[in-house]
Residue frames as a rotation matrix with the C-alpha (Angstrom) as fourth column:
MET 1
-0.861 -0.398 -0.317 -33.52
0.149 0.397 -0.906 110.54
0.487 -0.827 -0.282 -37.80
LYS 2
0.145 0.943 -0.298 -36.53
0.641 0.140 0.755 109.88
0.754 -0.301 -0.585 -35.55
LYS 3
-0.654 -0.266 0.708 -37.25
-0.277 -0.787 -0.551 112.63
0.704 -0.556 0.441 -33.04
ILE 4
-0.035 0.578 -0.815 -38.54
0.666 0.622 0.413 111.37
0.745 -0.528 -0.406 -29.70
GLY 5
0.160 0.183 0.970 -39.94
-0.451 -0.860 0.237 113.76
0.878 -0.475 -0.055 -27.13
VAL 6
-0.386 -0.257 -0.886 -38.93
0.688 0.559 -0.463 113.32
0.614 -0.788 -0.039 -23.49
LEU 7
0.359 0.634 0.685 -41.30
-0.101 -0.703 0.704 114.93
0.928 -0.322 -0.189 -20.98
LEU 8
-0.564 -0.598 -0.569 -39.57
0.582 0.201 -0.788 115.84
0.586 -0.776 0.235 -17.71
HIS 9
0.485 0.813 0.323 -41.08
0.190 -0.459 0.868 117.33
0.854 -0.359 -0.377 -14.56
GLY 10
0.805 -0.293 0.516 -38.28
-0.592 -0.449 0.669 118.31
0.035 -0.844 -0.535 -12.24
ASN 11
0.064 -0.913 -0.402 -35.08
-0.446 0.334 -0.830 116.76
0.893 0.233 -0.386 -10.93
GLY 12
-0.842 -0.364 0.398 -35.29
-0.519 0.348 -0.781 114.05
0.146 -0.864 -0.482 -8.27
VAL 13
-0.786 0.490 -0.377 -37.55
0.309 0.839 0.448 111.09
0.535 0.236 -0.811 -7.64
PHE 14
-0.489 0.610 -0.623 -39.63
0.851 0.178 -0.494 112.47
-0.191 -0.772 -0.606 -4.77
ASP 15
0.097 0.559 -0.824 -40.49
0.246 -0.816 -0.524 115.90
-0.964 -0.151 -0.217 -6.19
GLY 16
0.107 -0.118 -0.987 -39.52
-0.840 -0.541 -0.026 115.67
-0.531 0.832 -0.157 -9.86
SER 17
0.630 0.047 -0.775 -38.26
-0.624 0.625 -0.469 113.30
0.463 0.779 0.423 -12.53
GLU 18
0.815 -0.415 0.405 -36.62
0.033 0.731 0.682 110.04
-0.579 -0.542 0.609 -11.48
ILE 19
0.341 -0.737 -0.583 -33.04
-0.806 -0.549 0.223 110.73
-0.484 0.394 -0.781 -12.58
HIS 20
-0.574 -0.534 0.620 -32.02
-0.161 0.817 0.554 107.13
-0.803 0.218 -0.555 -13.39
GLU 21
0.096 0.715 0.692 -35.12
0.668 0.469 -0.577 106.69
-0.738 0.518 -0.433 -15.51
ALA 22
0.838 0.191 -0.512 -34.58
-0.153 -0.817 -0.556 109.99
-0.524 0.545 -0.655 -17.30
VAL 23
-0.026 -0.944 -0.329 -30.93
-0.836 -0.160 0.525 109.26
-0.548 0.289 -0.785 -18.09
PHE 24
-0.574 -0.143 0.806 -31.66
0.130 0.956 0.262 105.67
-0.809 0.255 -0.530 -19.17
THR 25
0.543 0.814 0.205 -34.37
0.444 -0.071 -0.893 107.05
-0.713 0.576 -0.400 -21.45
LEU 26
0.669 -0.359 -0.651 -31.93
-0.620 -0.753 -0.222 109.43
-0.411 0.552 -0.726 -23.11
LEU 27
-0.420 -0.878 0.229 -29.38
-0.629 0.463 0.624 106.63
-0.654 0.118 -0.747 -23.45
ALA 28
-0.265 0.390 0.882 -31.87
0.420 0.870 -0.258 104.20
-0.868 0.302 -0.394 -24.96
ILE 29
0.805 0.557 -0.205 -33.08
0.108 -0.477 -0.873 106.80
-0.584 0.680 -0.443 -27.47
ALA 30
0.314 -0.782 -0.539 -29.50
-0.874 -0.459 0.158 107.53
-0.371 0.422 -0.827 -28.55
GLU 31
-0.555 -0.533 0.639 -28.68
-0.323 0.845 0.425 103.82
-0.767 0.030 -0.641 -28.79
ALA 32
0.140 0.718 0.682 -31.67
0.552 0.515 -0.656 103.38
-0.822 0.468 -0.324 -31.08
GLY 33
-0.649 -0.502 0.572 -30.25
0.750 -0.294 0.593 106.01
-0.129 0.813 0.567 -33.43
ALA 34
0.336 0.837 0.431 -32.93
0.796 -0.497 0.345 108.57
0.503 0.227 -0.834 -32.62
GLU 35
-0.685 -0.502 0.529 -32.77
0.202 -0.828 -0.523 112.13
0.700 -0.251 0.668 -31.29
ALA 36
-0.174 0.591 -0.787 -34.24
0.984 0.085 -0.154 113.11
-0.024 -0.802 -0.597 -27.93
ILE 37
-0.390 0.181 0.903 -36.20
0.101 -0.966 0.238 116.38
0.915 0.184 0.358 -27.77
CYS 38
-0.523 0.109 -0.845 -36.46
0.837 0.254 -0.485 117.24
0.162 -0.961 -0.224 -24.08
PHE 39
-0.439 0.425 0.791 -39.09
-0.152 -0.903 0.401 119.56
0.885 0.056 0.461 -22.66
ALA 40
-0.612 0.271 -0.743 -40.93
0.787 0.307 -0.536 120.35
0.082 -0.912 -0.401 -19.42
PRO 41
0.504 0.822 0.266 -43.71
0.715 -0.570 0.404 122.62
0.484 -0.014 -0.875 -18.14
ASN 42
-0.606 -0.644 0.466 -42.58
0.289 -0.724 -0.626 126.08
0.741 -0.245 0.625 -17.08
VAL 43
0.538 0.799 0.271 -44.37
-0.152 -0.224 0.963 125.97
0.829 -0.559 0.001 -13.71
LEU 44
-0.183 -0.552 0.814 -43.41
-0.936 -0.155 -0.316 125.90
0.300 -0.820 -0.488 -10.04
GLN 45
-0.682 -0.084 -0.727 -42.92
0.082 0.978 -0.190 122.56
0.727 -0.189 -0.660 -8.33
HIS 46
0.477 0.863 -0.165 -45.61
0.199 0.076 0.977 121.57
0.856 -0.499 -0.136 -5.83
HIS 47
0.921 -0.308 0.240 -42.89
-0.332 -0.294 0.896 121.48
-0.206 -0.905 -0.372 -3.17
VAL 48
0.215 -0.924 -0.317 -39.19
-0.578 0.141 -0.803 120.80
0.787 0.356 -0.504 -2.73
LEU 49
0.989 0.132 0.060 -38.04
-0.131 0.631 0.765 117.79
0.064 -0.765 0.641 -0.75
ASP 50
0.051 -0.973 0.224 -34.67
-0.988 -0.016 0.155 117.08
-0.147 -0.229 -0.962 0.83
HIS 51
0.556 0.207 -0.805 -33.84
-0.533 0.832 -0.154 113.72
0.637 0.515 0.573 -0.75
LEU 52
-0.585 -0.775 -0.241 -31.53
-0.214 0.434 -0.875 112.86
0.782 -0.460 -0.420 2.16
THR 53
-0.961 0.201 0.191 -34.06
-0.184 0.053 -0.981 113.32
-0.207 -0.978 -0.014 4.97
GLY 54
-0.568 0.804 0.174 -37.38
0.764 0.438 0.474 113.26
0.305 0.402 -0.863 3.07
LEU 55
-0.124 0.501 -0.856 -38.37
0.714 -0.555 -0.428 116.55
-0.689 -0.664 -0.289 4.70
GLU 56
0.613 0.412 0.675 -39.93
0.762 -0.534 -0.366 119.47
0.210 0.738 -0.641 2.87
MET 57
-0.477 -0.853 -0.210 -37.59
0.867 -0.496 0.043 122.41
-0.141 -0.162 0.977 2.29
PRO 58
0.317 0.638 -0.702 -38.64
0.535 -0.732 -0.423 126.08
-0.783 -0.241 -0.573 2.67
GLU 59
-0.597 -0.511 -0.618 -38.00
-0.256 -0.610 0.750 127.12
-0.760 0.606 0.233 -0.92
THR 60
0.640 0.767 0.045 -39.55
-0.155 0.186 -0.970 127.12
-0.753 0.614 0.238 -4.37
ARG 61
-0.597 -0.797 0.091 -38.14
-0.080 0.171 0.982 125.72
-0.798 0.579 -0.166 -7.61
ASN 62
0.152 0.586 -0.796 -39.20
-0.881 -0.285 -0.378 125.84
-0.448 0.759 0.473 -11.24
VAL 63
0.594 0.173 0.786 -39.94
0.002 0.976 -0.216 122.55
-0.804 0.130 0.580 -13.03
LEU 64
0.964 -0.231 0.133 -38.34
0.138 0.006 -0.990 123.61
0.228 0.973 0.038 -16.33
VAL 65
0.425 -0.844 0.326 -35.22
-0.805 -0.517 -0.290 124.99
0.414 -0.139 -0.899 -14.63
GLU 66
0.141 -0.333 0.932 -34.79
-0.738 0.592 0.323 121.88
-0.659 -0.734 -0.162 -12.50
SER 67
0.814 0.212 0.541 -35.35
0.154 0.819 -0.553 119.57
-0.560 0.533 0.634 -15.49
ALA 68
0.842 -0.527 -0.115 -32.56
-0.364 -0.398 -0.842 121.40
0.398 0.751 -0.527 -17.33
ARG 69
0.185 -0.780 0.597 -30.12
-0.898 0.113 0.426 119.94
-0.400 -0.615 -0.679 -14.78
ILE 70
0.319 0.008 0.948 -30.73
0.029 0.999 -0.018 116.48
-0.947 0.033 0.319 -16.25
THR 71
0.798 0.148 0.584 -30.45
0.556 0.193 -0.808 117.58
-0.233 0.970 0.072 -19.88
ARG 72
-0.252 -0.958 -0.136 -27.27
0.855 -0.286 0.432 119.68
-0.453 -0.008 0.892 -19.45
GLY 73
-0.490 0.105 -0.865 -29.31
0.003 -0.993 -0.122 122.75
-0.872 -0.062 0.486 -20.30
THR 74
-0.938 0.164 -0.305 -30.74
-0.319 -0.070 0.945 121.57
0.134 0.984 0.118 -23.63
ILE 75
-0.592 0.801 -0.091 -34.47
0.752 0.509 -0.418 121.68
-0.289 -0.316 -0.904 -23.04
LYS 76
-0.769 0.430 0.474 -37.60
0.037 -0.710 0.703 123.49
0.639 0.558 0.530 -24.22
ASP 77
-0.666 0.714 0.214 -40.77
-0.536 -0.259 -0.804 124.78
-0.518 -0.651 0.555 -22.62
ILE 78
-0.590 0.474 0.654 -43.59
0.519 0.843 -0.142 122.36
-0.618 0.256 -0.743 -23.43
ILE 79
0.411 0.826 -0.387 -45.65
0.195 -0.494 -0.847 125.20
-0.891 0.273 -0.364 -24.93
ASP 80
0.085 -0.475 -0.876 -43.02
-0.837 -0.511 0.196 125.51
-0.540 0.716 -0.442 -27.68
ILE 81
-0.807 -0.354 0.472 -43.37
-0.133 0.888 0.440 121.84
-0.575 0.293 -0.764 -28.72
LYS 82
-0.006 0.778 -0.628 -45.45
-0.988 -0.101 -0.116 120.92
-0.154 0.620 0.770 -31.75
VAL 83
0.395 0.236 0.888 -46.75
-0.263 0.955 -0.137 117.38
-0.880 -0.180 0.439 -32.19
SER 84
0.989 0.040 -0.145 -45.74
-0.150 0.162 -0.975 117.54
-0.015 0.986 0.166 -35.85
GLU 85
0.286 -0.956 -0.060 -42.05
-0.816 -0.210 -0.538 117.66
0.502 0.203 -0.841 -34.87
LEU 86
-0.310 -0.354 0.883 -42.22
-0.823 0.564 -0.063 114.47
-0.475 -0.746 -0.466 -32.77
ASP 87
-0.353 0.154 -0.923 -42.30
-0.578 0.740 0.344 110.84
0.736 0.655 -0.172 -33.88
GLY 88
0.235 0.428 -0.873 -43.09
0.501 0.716 0.486 109.63
0.833 -0.552 -0.046 -30.36
LEU 89
0.223 -0.074 0.972 -42.90
-0.682 -0.725 0.101 110.50
0.697 -0.685 -0.212 -26.67
VAL 90
-0.118 -0.253 -0.960 -41.27
0.575 0.771 -0.274 108.98
0.810 -0.584 0.055 -23.58
MET 91
0.434 0.348 0.831 -42.41
-0.493 -0.681 0.542 110.01
0.754 -0.645 -0.124 -20.10
PRO 92
-0.566 -0.664 -0.488 -39.91
0.138 0.507 -0.851 109.05
0.813 -0.549 -0.195 -17.37
GLY 93
0.412 0.760 -0.503 -41.33
0.604 0.184 0.775 108.51
0.682 -0.623 -0.383 -13.91
GLY 94
-0.847 -0.505 -0.169 -40.68
0.453 -0.517 -0.726 110.07
0.279 -0.691 0.667 -10.55
PHE 95
-0.188 0.864 -0.468 -43.32
0.941 0.021 -0.338 111.69
-0.282 -0.504 -0.817 -8.38
GLY 96
-0.774 -0.059 -0.630 -43.03
-0.082 -0.978 0.193 115.01
-0.627 0.201 0.752 -10.19
THR 97
-0.868 0.493 -0.056 -45.47
0.014 0.138 0.990 113.54
0.496 0.859 -0.127 -12.70
ALA 98
-0.062 0.874 -0.483 -47.98
0.751 0.359 0.554 113.08
0.658 -0.328 -0.678 -9.86
LYS 99
0.013 0.031 -0.999 -47.17
0.853 -0.522 -0.006 116.35
-0.522 -0.853 -0.033 -8.08
ASN 100
-0.539 -0.367 -0.758 -46.22
0.020 -0.905 0.424 118.88
-0.842 0.213 0.495 -10.75
ILE 101
-0.949 0.251 -0.191 -48.13
-0.204 -0.023 0.979 117.66
0.241 0.968 0.073 -13.84
THR 102
0.126 0.973 -0.192 -51.07
0.099 0.180 0.979 116.20
0.987 -0.142 -0.074 -11.94
LYS 103
-0.273 -0.167 0.948 -51.84
-0.900 -0.303 -0.313 116.10
0.340 -0.938 -0.067 -8.21
TRP 104
0.364 0.441 -0.821 -52.43
-0.262 0.894 0.364 112.34
0.894 0.083 0.440 -8.16
ALA 105
-0.518 -0.680 -0.519 -50.03
0.320 0.408 -0.855 111.98
0.793 -0.609 0.007 -5.21
PHE 106
-0.987 0.131 0.095 -52.35
-0.149 -0.505 -0.850 114.12
-0.064 -0.853 0.517 -3.07
GLU 107
-0.316 0.941 -0.118 -55.82
-0.835 -0.335 -0.437 113.84
-0.451 -0.040 0.892 -4.60
GLY 108
-0.333 0.163 0.929 -55.77
0.179 0.978 -0.107 110.47
-0.926 0.131 -0.355 -6.37
ALA 109
-0.605 0.053 0.795 -57.52
0.763 0.325 0.559 109.84
-0.229 0.944 -0.237 -9.67
GLN 110
0.481 0.873 0.082 -59.90
0.869 -0.463 -0.176 112.81
-0.115 0.156 -0.981 -9.30
CYS 111
-0.059 -0.611 -0.790 -57.04
0.392 -0.742 0.544 115.32
-0.918 -0.278 0.284 -9.65
ALA 112
0.874 0.244 -0.419 -56.50
-0.230 -0.552 -0.801 117.74
-0.427 0.797 -0.427 -12.52
VAL 113
0.199 -0.830 0.522 -53.79
0.851 0.410 0.328 117.55
-0.486 0.379 0.787 -15.20
LEU 114
-0.350 -0.403 -0.845 -51.84
-0.042 -0.895 0.444 120.38
-0.936 0.191 0.296 -16.78
GLU 115
0.660 0.739 -0.136 -53.64
-0.134 -0.062 -0.989 121.40
-0.739 0.671 0.058 -19.96
SER 116
0.259 -0.645 -0.719 -50.42
-0.958 -0.269 -0.103 121.59
-0.127 0.715 -0.688 -21.98
VAL 117
-0.764 -0.540 0.353 -49.60
-0.528 0.838 0.139 117.97
-0.371 -0.080 -0.925 -21.15
LYS 118
-0.068 0.841 0.536 -53.14
0.109 0.541 -0.834 116.77
-0.992 0.001 -0.128 -21.77
THR 119
0.679 0.353 -0.643 -53.24
-0.507 -0.408 -0.759 118.45
-0.530 0.842 -0.098 -25.18
LEU 120
-0.189 -0.861 -0.471 -49.90
-0.980 0.132 0.152 116.94
-0.069 0.490 -0.869 -26.20
ILE 121
-0.778 -0.126 0.616 -50.80
-0.244 0.963 -0.111 113.39
-0.579 -0.237 -0.780 -25.18
VAL 122
0.198 0.942 0.270 -54.26
0.080 0.259 -0.963 113.44
-0.977 0.212 -0.025 -26.74
GLU 123
0.619 0.022 -0.785 -52.95
-0.705 -0.426 -0.567 114.81
-0.347 0.904 -0.248 -30.02
LEU 124
-0.522 -0.845 -0.118 -50.15
-0.836 0.480 0.265 112.22
-0.168 0.237 -0.957 -30.16
VAL 125
-0.572 0.384 0.725 -52.67
0.076 0.904 -0.420 109.42
-0.817 -0.186 -0.546 -29.67
ARG 126
0.506 0.843 -0.184 -55.01
-0.085 -0.164 -0.983 110.88
-0.859 0.513 -0.011 -32.28
GLN 127
0.461 -0.411 -0.787 -52.16
-0.884 -0.294 -0.364 111.00
-0.082 0.863 -0.498 -34.78
GLY 128
0.980 0.004 -0.198 -51.14
-0.031 0.990 -0.135 107.42
0.196 0.138 0.971 -34.02
LYS 129
0.126 -0.984 0.129 -47.75
-0.429 -0.171 -0.887 108.38
0.895 0.056 -0.443 -32.59
PRO 130
0.320 0.053 -0.946 -46.44
0.521 0.824 0.222 106.05
0.792 -0.564 0.236 -29.86
ILE 131
0.319 -0.151 0.936 -46.03
-0.718 -0.683 0.135 106.99
0.618 -0.715 -0.326 -26.21
VAL 132
-0.154 -0.383 -0.911 -44.01
0.476 0.779 -0.408 105.32
0.866 -0.496 0.063 -23.46
GLY 133
0.489 0.295 0.821 -45.07
-0.590 -0.581 0.561 105.88
0.642 -0.759 -0.110 -19.84
LEU 134
-0.280 -0.703 -0.654 -42.53
0.176 0.632 -0.755 104.76
0.944 -0.327 -0.053 -17.24
CYS 135
-0.907 -0.228 -0.354 -43.04
0.361 0.015 -0.933 104.17
0.218 -0.974 0.069 -13.52
MET 136
-0.433 0.758 -0.488 -45.79
0.503 -0.246 -0.828 106.54
-0.748 -0.604 -0.275 -12.26
SER 137
-0.830 0.017 -0.558 -46.28
-0.364 -0.774 0.518 108.30
-0.423 0.633 0.649 -15.62
PRO 138
-0.791 0.611 0.038 -49.11
0.447 0.533 0.719 105.98
0.419 0.585 -0.694 -16.75
THR 139
-0.166 0.755 -0.634 -51.31
0.872 -0.188 -0.452 107.83
-0.461 -0.628 -0.627 -14.24
THR 140
-0.410 -0.042 -0.911 -50.65
-0.169 -0.978 0.121 111.05
-0.896 0.203 0.394 -16.16
ILE 141
-0.975 0.111 -0.191 -51.54
-0.163 0.219 0.962 109.32
0.149 0.969 -0.195 -19.43
ALA 142
-0.520 0.825 -0.223 -54.75
0.847 0.531 -0.010 108.09
0.110 -0.194 -0.975 -17.79
LYS 143
-0.096 0.478 -0.873 -55.67
0.504 -0.733 -0.457 111.62
-0.858 -0.484 -0.170 -16.71
ALA 144
-0.714 -0.243 -0.657 -54.85
-0.359 -0.678 0.641 113.10
-0.601 0.694 0.397 -20.10
LEU 145
-0.906 0.336 -0.256 -57.10
-0.096 0.427 0.899 110.61
0.411 0.840 -0.355 -21.89
GLU 146
-0.665 0.703 -0.251 -59.92
0.569 0.260 -0.780 110.76
-0.483 -0.662 -0.574 -19.33
GLY 147
0.080 0.837 -0.541 -63.15
0.067 -0.546 -0.835 111.83
-0.995 0.030 -0.100 -20.99
THR 148
-0.406 -0.242 -0.881 -61.84
-0.846 -0.266 0.463 111.29
-0.346 0.933 -0.097 -24.53
GLU 149
0.615 0.624 -0.481 -62.81
-0.775 0.590 -0.225 108.55
0.144 0.512 0.847 -26.96
PHE 150
-0.035 -0.768 -0.639 -59.75
-0.452 0.582 -0.675 106.54
0.891 0.265 -0.368 -25.89
GLN 151
0.882 0.158 0.444 -59.62
-0.467 0.425 0.776 103.74
-0.067 -0.891 0.448 -23.33
ALA 152
0.124 -0.952 -0.281 -56.02
-0.784 0.080 -0.615 102.82
0.608 0.297 -0.736 -22.61
HIS 153
0.891 -0.076 -0.448 -54.49
0.285 0.862 0.420 99.63
0.354 -0.502 0.789 -21.26
LEU 154
0.303 -0.743 0.596 -51.87
-0.565 -0.644 -0.515 100.81
0.767 -0.181 -0.616 -18.76
SER 155
0.645 -0.128 -0.753 -49.61
0.550 0.762 0.341 99.29
0.531 -0.634 0.562 -16.13
VAL 156
0.489 -0.532 0.692 -47.80
-0.704 -0.709 -0.047 100.69
0.515 -0.464 -0.721 -13.10
GLY 157
-0.618 -0.738 0.269 -46.61
-0.770 0.501 -0.395 97.25
0.157 -0.452 -0.878 -11.95
THR 158
-0.077 0.568 -0.820 -48.01
-0.116 0.812 0.573 94.10
0.990 0.139 0.004 -10.42
THR 159
0.392 0.305 0.868 -49.47
-0.885 -0.132 0.446 93.12
0.251 -0.943 0.218 -7.06
LYS 160
0.960 0.019 -0.281 -47.81
0.002 0.997 0.073 89.70
0.281 -0.070 0.957 -7.38
GLU 161
0.107 -0.977 -0.186 -44.31
0.798 0.196 -0.569 90.98
0.592 -0.087 0.801 -6.62
ALA 162
0.045 -0.151 -0.987 -42.78
0.903 -0.416 0.105 93.34
-0.426 -0.897 0.118 -4.06
SER 163
0.011 -0.006 1.000 -43.33
0.605 -0.796 -0.012 97.06
0.796 0.605 -0.005 -4.51
PRO 164
-0.838 -0.312 -0.448 -42.68
0.546 -0.490 -0.680 100.10
-0.007 -0.814 0.581 -2.30
TYR 165
-0.816 0.571 -0.085 -46.01
-0.577 -0.813 0.081 101.53
-0.023 0.116 0.993 -3.48
ASP 166
-0.325 0.803 0.500 -49.66
-0.118 0.490 -0.864 100.56
-0.938 -0.340 -0.065 -3.38
ILE 167
-0.981 -0.136 -0.138 -49.98
-0.155 0.124 0.980 99.10
-0.116 0.983 -0.142 -6.87
ALA 168
-0.535 0.843 0.063 -53.52
0.845 0.533 0.047 97.88
0.006 0.078 -0.997 -6.21
ALA 169
0.138 0.610 -0.780 -54.76
0.579 -0.689 -0.436 101.34
-0.804 -0.391 -0.448 -5.21
ILE 170
-0.460 -0.364 -0.810 -53.05
-0.389 -0.737 0.552 103.13
-0.798 0.569 0.198 -8.11
SER 171
-0.988 0.114 0.101 -54.39
0.148 0.554 0.819 100.54
0.037 0.825 -0.564 -10.54
ALA 172
-0.220 0.962 -0.162 -57.88
0.937 0.162 -0.310 100.98
-0.272 -0.220 -0.937 -9.12
GLY 173
-0.009 0.155 -0.988 -57.54
0.098 -0.983 -0.156 104.72
-0.995 -0.098 -0.006 -9.64
ILE 174
-0.860 -0.344 -0.378 -56.63
-0.352 -0.137 0.926 104.18
-0.370 0.929 -0.003 -13.30
GLU 175
-0.785 0.609 0.117 -59.70
0.581 0.656 0.482 102.00
0.217 0.447 -0.868 -13.77
SER 176
-0.164 0.766 -0.621 -61.95
0.749 -0.313 -0.584 104.49
-0.642 -0.561 -0.522 -11.95
ILE 177
-0.038 0.118 -0.992 -61.39
-0.357 -0.929 -0.097 107.04
-0.933 0.351 0.078 -14.74
GLY 178
0.678 0.662 -0.321 -62.19
-0.524 0.129 -0.842 104.68
-0.516 0.738 0.434 -17.57
HIS 179
0.077 -0.730 -0.679 -59.03
-0.928 0.197 -0.317 102.77
0.366 0.655 -0.662 -18.40
VAL 180
0.917 0.153 -0.368 -57.82
-0.069 0.970 0.232 99.18
0.393 -0.188 0.900 -17.97
ALA 181
0.314 -0.822 0.476 -55.05
-0.944 -0.215 0.251 98.50
-0.104 -0.528 -0.843 -15.44
GLU 182
0.726 -0.177 -0.664 -52.80
-0.149 0.903 -0.403 95.59
0.671 0.392 0.629 -16.36
MET 183
0.825 -0.482 0.296 -50.35
-0.244 0.168 0.955 93.75
-0.510 -0.860 0.021 -14.12
THR 184
0.776 -0.627 -0.070 -46.74
0.036 0.155 -0.987 93.89
0.630 0.763 0.143 -15.35
SER 185
0.695 -0.622 -0.360 -43.45
0.593 0.213 0.777 93.00
-0.406 -0.753 0.517 -13.66
VAL 186
0.490 -0.604 -0.628 -40.23
-0.440 -0.794 0.420 94.99
-0.752 0.071 -0.655 -14.04
ARG 187
-0.578 -0.695 0.429 -39.10
-0.002 0.527 0.850 92.35
-0.816 0.490 -0.305 -16.52
GLU 188
-0.251 0.610 0.752 -42.05
0.941 0.335 0.042 93.10
-0.226 0.718 -0.658 -18.82
ILE 189
-0.940 0.169 -0.297 -43.66
-0.212 -0.970 0.120 95.95
-0.268 0.175 0.947 -20.70
MET 190
-0.106 0.964 0.245 -47.35
0.526 0.264 -0.808 96.48
-0.844 0.043 -0.535 -21.38
VAL 191
-0.973 -0.210 -0.096 -48.18
0.020 -0.488 0.873 97.31
-0.230 0.847 0.479 -25.01
ASP 192
0.103 0.991 -0.090 -51.55
0.155 -0.106 -0.982 98.76
-0.982 0.088 -0.164 -25.95
ASN 193
-0.654 -0.462 0.599 -51.33
0.590 0.185 0.786 98.03
-0.474 0.868 0.151 -29.65
THR 194
0.250 0.838 0.486 -54.52
0.967 -0.241 -0.082 99.91
0.048 0.490 -0.870 -30.47
LEU 195
0.981 0.159 -0.112 -53.37
0.176 -0.970 0.165 103.25
-0.083 -0.182 -0.980 -29.01
LYS 196
0.366 -0.925 0.097 -49.61
0.412 0.068 -0.909 102.59
0.834 0.373 0.406 -29.37
ILE 197
0.476 -0.197 0.857 -49.06
-0.760 -0.583 0.288 103.20
0.443 -0.788 -0.427 -25.66
ILE 198
0.165 -0.553 -0.817 -46.27
0.300 0.817 -0.492 101.29
0.940 -0.164 0.300 -23.92
THR 199
0.618 0.019 0.786 -45.96
-0.672 -0.506 0.541 101.23
0.408 -0.862 -0.300 -20.14
ALA 200
0.097 -0.687 -0.720 -43.15
0.300 0.710 -0.637 99.85
0.949 -0.154 0.274 -17.98
PRO 201
0.840 0.467 -0.278 -43.12
0.373 -0.125 0.919 99.79
0.394 -0.876 -0.279 -14.16
CYS 202
0.031 -0.923 0.384 -39.40
0.003 -0.384 -0.923 100.45
1.000 0.030 -0.009 -13.53
TYR 203
-0.858 -0.512 0.043 -38.95
-0.019 -0.053 -0.998 101.68
0.514 -0.857 0.036 -9.93
MET 204
0.054 0.914 0.402 -42.61
-0.893 -0.136 0.428 101.21
0.446 -0.382 0.809 -9.07
MET 205
0.866 0.137 -0.480 -41.43
0.018 0.952 0.304 97.68
0.499 -0.272 0.823 -8.28
GLU 206
0.644 -0.731 0.228 -38.61
-0.323 0.010 0.946 96.60
-0.694 -0.683 -0.229 -5.97
ALA 207
0.908 -0.275 0.317 -36.02
0.407 0.397 -0.823 96.67
0.101 0.876 0.472 -8.72
GLY 208
0.142 -0.940 -0.310 -32.29
0.564 -0.180 0.806 97.14
-0.813 -0.289 0.505 -9.13
ILE 209
0.100 -0.164 -0.981 -30.70
-0.453 -0.886 0.102 99.66
-0.886 0.434 -0.162 -11.44
VAL 210
-0.892 -0.447 -0.068 -29.84
-0.279 0.425 0.861 97.04
-0.356 0.787 -0.504 -14.07
GLU 211
-0.495 0.792 0.356 -33.43
0.784 0.584 -0.210 95.77
-0.374 0.175 -0.911 -14.17
VAL 212
0.363 0.629 -0.688 -34.72
0.271 -0.778 -0.568 99.32
-0.891 0.020 -0.453 -14.58
ARG 213
-0.358 -0.594 -0.720 -32.24
-0.582 -0.461 0.670 100.01
-0.730 0.659 -0.181 -17.36
GLU 214
-0.970 -0.020 0.242 -33.37
0.150 0.735 0.661 96.89
-0.191 0.677 -0.710 -19.26
ASN 215
-0.137 0.991 -0.014 -37.05
0.787 0.100 -0.609 97.69
-0.602 -0.094 -0.793 -18.69
ILE 216
0.329 0.209 -0.921 -36.58
-0.159 -0.949 -0.272 101.14
-0.931 0.236 -0.279 -20.22
LYS 217
-0.664 -0.641 -0.384 -34.43
-0.515 0.020 0.857 99.92
-0.542 0.767 -0.344 -23.10
THR 218
-0.767 0.447 0.460 -37.10
0.572 0.801 0.177 97.35
-0.289 0.399 -0.870 -24.01
ALA 219
0.215 0.916 -0.337 -39.85
0.631 -0.394 -0.668 99.99
-0.745 -0.069 -0.663 -23.87
VAL 220
0.122 -0.235 -0.964 -37.93
-0.461 -0.874 0.154 102.50
-0.879 0.426 -0.215 -25.98
GLU 221
-0.891 -0.453 0.029 -37.01
-0.211 0.470 0.857 99.87
-0.402 0.758 -0.515 -28.56
LYS 222
-0.388 0.840 0.378 -40.69
0.839 0.492 -0.231 98.98
-0.380 0.227 -0.896 -28.83
LEU 223
0.385 0.508 -0.771 -41.59
0.188 -0.861 -0.473 102.64
-0.904 0.037 -0.427 -29.26
ILE 224
-0.386 -0.613 -0.689 -39.05
-0.582 -0.417 0.698 103.03
-0.715 0.671 -0.196 -32.07
SER 225
-0.919 0.040 0.392 -40.51
0.271 0.786 0.556 99.98
-0.286 0.617 -0.733 -33.82
LEU 226
-0.028 0.998 0.063 -43.96
0.894 0.054 -0.446 101.62
-0.448 0.044 -0.893 -33.74
THR 227
-0.061 -0.017 -0.998 -42.87
-0.102 -0.995 0.023 104.97
-0.993 0.103 0.059 -35.18
């Protein structure tokens, strides 16, 4: 059975993992007959947001502990994951990827990336193992591969259709650190066949839950075909 890593970064779209995208990822992996290996960094969240009001809450939460809510407690610390035990990786979106793994949400493309995540992504690419980046996660892939021998073709969406986010600015940030930003709708996936990196915009676009589900299923099926 193929073992597919799932990198989480909290619980909730605005300060962690996008829950729909995380659950649809787990569902698509299971439907493909593969096993999901879930993990997250054992670090504090940048902040905690009230998802009802959008206001910051006066508390701290741990990324690994919060991610365990999505996985029903079955999850590992990223430092305990070995590339040799994975056949591929899926990275659900949500702004935890740009707040807890990088600081792209605050500092843009010049931000840092957690070393544990960088090491994992670079080693997967070097070993020719496929990666899926959903929603905002392509920015984390871009940061991980910055300064390496790899130039990735990545997509966070398209400027030709409605989006709640500044797709043009995020795409420009991806290109500013040495990668190629492609335009992709929620009905499409972007496949970098050279690096085996698949990106899908999901909720970066104005999309319904069914469209996001299909976008993720298509991306995961492509990943499985490349393992």
